BAROTI-884398 format. One line per field, with one value per residue (C-alpha): residue number from 1; residue in three letters; chain; x, y, z. Coordinates in Angstrom, 1 decimal, padded with zeros to 4 digits. Layout:
residues N
n: c(NUM_...)
res: c(ALA_...)
chain: c(A_...)
u: c(X_...)
v: c(Y_...)
w: c(Z_...)
//
This chain:
residues 89
n: c(1_2_3_4_5_6_7_8_9_10_11_12_13_14_15_16_17_18_19_20_21_22_23_24_25_26_27_28_29_30_31_32_33_34_35_36_37_38_39_40_41_42_43_44_45_46_47_48_49_50_51_52_53_54_55_56_57_58_59_60_61_62_63_64_65_66_67_68_69_70_71_72_73_74_75_76_77_78_79_80_81_82_83_84_85_86_87_88_89)
res: c(MET_SER_LEU_GLY_PHE_ASN_LEU_PRO_VAL_HIS_LYS_ILE_GLU_LEU_GLU_GLY_ASN_THR_LEU_PHE_PHE_LYS_GLU_ALA_THR_ILE_ALA_ASP_MET_LYS_ALA_ILE_LYS_GLU_LEU_ASP_ALA_GLU_VAL_GLY_ALA_THR_GLU_LEU_PHE_LYS_ARG_THR_TYR_CYS_ASN_GLU_GLN_GLY_GLN_LYS_VAL_GLU_VAL_LYS_ASP_GLU_GLU_ILE_PHE_ASP_LEU_PRO_ALA_GLN_ILE_ALA_THR_SER_LEU_PHE_GLU_PHE_ILE_ALA_LYS_ILE_ASN_SER_GLY_GLN_LYS_LYS_SER)
chain: c(A_A_A_A_A_A_A_A_A_A_A_A_A_A_A_A_A_A_A_A_A_A_A_A_A_A_A_A_A_A_A_A_A_A_A_A_A_A_A_A_A_A_A_A_A_A_A_A_A_A_A_A_A_A_A_A_A_A_A_A_A_A_A_A_A_A_A_A_A_A_A_A_A_A_A_A_A_A_A_A_A_A_A_A_A_A_A_A_A)
u: c(-138.8_-140.6_-138.8_-141.9_-143.1_-146.2_-146.2_-149.0_-152.3_-154.0_-157.6_-159.3_-163.0_-164.1_-167.7_-168.9_-166.1_-163.3_-160.0_-156.9_-153.2_-150.1_-146.9_-144.5_-141.4_-138.0_-137.8_-141.1_-139.7_-136.4_-138.4_-140.4_-137.6_-136.6_-140.1_-141.8_-144.3_-147.5_-146.1_-144.5_-147.8_-149.7_-147.1_-147.0_-150.9_-150.6_-147.9_-149.6_-153.4_-154.5_-157.4_-158.0_-155.6_-152.8_-153.0_-152.2_-155.2_-154.5_-155.6_-155.1_-153.8_-157.1_-159.0_-156.8_-157.0_-160.8_-161.1_-162.7_-159.9_-160.9_-160.9_-157.6_-156.0_-157.2_-155.9_-152.5_-152.2_-153.1_-150.6_-147.9_-148.7_-148.5_-145.2_-143.6_-141.5_-139.9_-136.2_-136.0_-132.3)
v: c(067.1_066.3_065.3_063.7_066.4_068.5_072.2_073.6_074.6_077.8_078.8_082.1_082.8_085.6_086.4_082.9_081.1_079.2_079.3_077.3_078.2_076.2_077.8_078.5_076.4_077.9_077.1_079.1_082.1_082.0_081.8_084.9_086.9_088.7_089.5_092.9_093.1_092.6_089.7_088.2_088.4_086.7_084.0_083.3_083.0_080.5_078.5_078.3_078.0_074.5_072.4_071.5_068.5_070.8_069.6_072.3_073.9_075.4_079.0_081.3_084.8_086.1_084.5_086.3_089.6_089.4_089.3_092.4_094.7_094.3_090.5_090.4_092.7_090.5_087.4_088.9_090.1_086.7_084.9_087.4_086.8_083.0_083.2_086.0_083.6_082.1_083.0_084.8_084.3)
w: c(088.1_091.3_094.5_095.8_098.2_097.9_098.4_100.6_098.9_100.0_099.3_098.8_098.6_096.4_095.5_096.4_094.5_096.1_094.3_095.2_094.8_095.7_096.8_094.0_093.7_093.7_090.0_089.5_091.3_089.3_086.1_086.8_088.5_085.3_084.1_084.5_087.3_085.2_083.2_086.3_088.3_085.5_085.1_088.9_088.8_085.9_087.7_091.0_090.2_091.2_092.4_096.1_095.7_094.4_090.8_088.3_086.6_083.1_082.7_079.7_079.9_078.5_081.4_083.9_081.9_081.8_085.6_087.2_088.5_092.1_092.0_090.0_092.6_095.5_093.8_093.0_096.5_097.9_095.6_096.6_100.3_100.2_098.3_100.3_102.3_099.2_098.5_095.2_094.6)
//
């Protein structure tokens, strides 16, 4: 259900590629709250990965797992940073 407002979209540039992530909704944060850290991080990536206009871009677990470790770490840290202000109750 959408209430008609758009969440902010943030961009990160890594190795010449620009990737976009929107802030997670409260529902997203509640859904991943009970997951272990690795699964939760992957799920948050999938829920927030988007294009420049904030439209969701589908990504498979395998695509995330195939990222080089340094890039994956940078992306997960970036996603955590943009969502650190979200209430996780």
